[in-house]
C-alpha positions, 0 to 999 in steps of 0.5 A: 811879601805884599811890600817885596812884590809891590817894589819888584813889580817893575822887574817881574813885568820886564822878565814876564815881557823878555819871555813873551818876546823871546818866544815870538822872536823863536816863533818868527825864525821858526817861520822864517826857517820854514819860508826859506826851505819852501824858497829853495824848494820852489827853486829846484822846481823852477831850475827843473822846469827851465832845464826841461823847456830848454831841452825840449827847445834844444831838441826842436832845433836840431829837429829843424836843423835836420830838416833844413839839412835834407832840404838843401841835400835835396836841392843839390841833387 
């Protein structure tokens, strides 16, 4: 029994190392997937924020345009 373990220790060590490496690889993949989901959620929030900002700017520009038209009408009269 001791002789067979002595002969196979390199194979056993390689197997244990492979299991450890695969588990680390899997945990890194899970962490990357979570980070990708977080980035997509952040992107969605950023796009919504940019849309809201554009909408506010458009509304303000519409108000300014209406004010200018009122001023020009009053100057014509």
